[in-house]
Every structure is written in C-alpha cells, then in structure tokens.
C-alpha angles and dihedrals in degrees: 000000000000119000112256087225090057103181125353094203090050091053093048090049090050092050092047091050091050090050091052091050091051089240094117134036103179093175091059092039090052090051089047091052090054090049089051090052089055092048089055088052091049089052089053092049092050089050095050093042091050092046096045095046096036090234111140092190087080088062088057089054089048089057091052092052091044091055091049091048091051092050091051094044089056088063090064103029109061119187098348116205125210112334096341093116094056094037089054093048092049093045090055093044094049091046091053093048092049090050090053093048091046091051090052091048090050090049089054090054094254094130098159092053090044092052092052091050093046089052092051090048091051091047091055091046090050090049089053090055094041090056096042095045086050091237090132119072104188090201088068097051115103128159112237103154131353091261104021125093095201139343090277093054108120099170096054096199090144128235095289093048092052092044090052091054090049094050092047090055098039100042111048107159091191094062112082 
C-alpha cells in the first residue's frame, strides 16, 4: 500500500508551484482558517448567551456570524465532496477548543497535559489542511499498526504525526 502522504518533497514542490502561479496563498488561507475558528467560537457564545439569558435576539446574531463563517470557509474549501464541508468546520472548531483548554491547563501549571492537548489541536489542524489541500486520499489509508502508516513504515510516527510534519514544511506563514 502506498503512503497517503506520498512524497513530502513532491507536496512542497506542488505548493511552491501553486504559490508562484498565484493559485494558492497559504499564508492568507492560514490566517483565514484562524478567523473561521474564532467565528465558530462566536457562534457558540451567541448560542449560550441567548439560551442562558432567554434572549432570542442573540440567535439572530448567531445566524449573521454563521453566514459570514460560511462565506469565508468557501474561500478555502473548494468543491467539497461528501461531508468534507462539515468535517472541515468541526476540525477547525475542535482544534480551537483544544488550544483554549491547553492554554488554561498551561496557565494552571499543568504543562504536560497542556502539551498533549496542544499536540492534539495541531493534529486536527493539520488534518484540516491535509484534507483541503487534497494531500489525503482516504482510499489509501489502511490501519496496519497503531503508529505505522504501512508495512514499510520505519518511523512509525502515525498518520497524524506525519501529516503534522508535512503541514509544518508546506505551510510556513513566515515565508512570503
């Protein structure tokens, strides 16, 4: 079975070519994805505020933010198939929540727990990009071992670990 992350250098070349052709601005898209995460959080806050206070006008505000979030998400997710739209939204939302919980844990001096949560948040964020950059072909994914991608996998970092390395190399917001 071929590794779903076929060739890291090939991916980086593809991303660089797309950048040169002005088809892809990952720095802006990465900023946009963080904005979308925050819009999902704002939707949640409008919901809980409306429910707790019994004020339905907060639900109207929620709908406005939801529309904005949808419009912005369409800038990153082109031609979604199946459940990719919802999967993407939930990956960003879960990543954001895990970052917030990790930050709180770190503030309480629970650095080991925080580190685990930060890693999980980054793995979800990497999965979002892997899916939306079409790096992941779900037909190629097969579980061999808890940490191995395929029978030839010597590093055994697992799918999420390898995807995280790929995203770190492909999406560098500091390189213009």
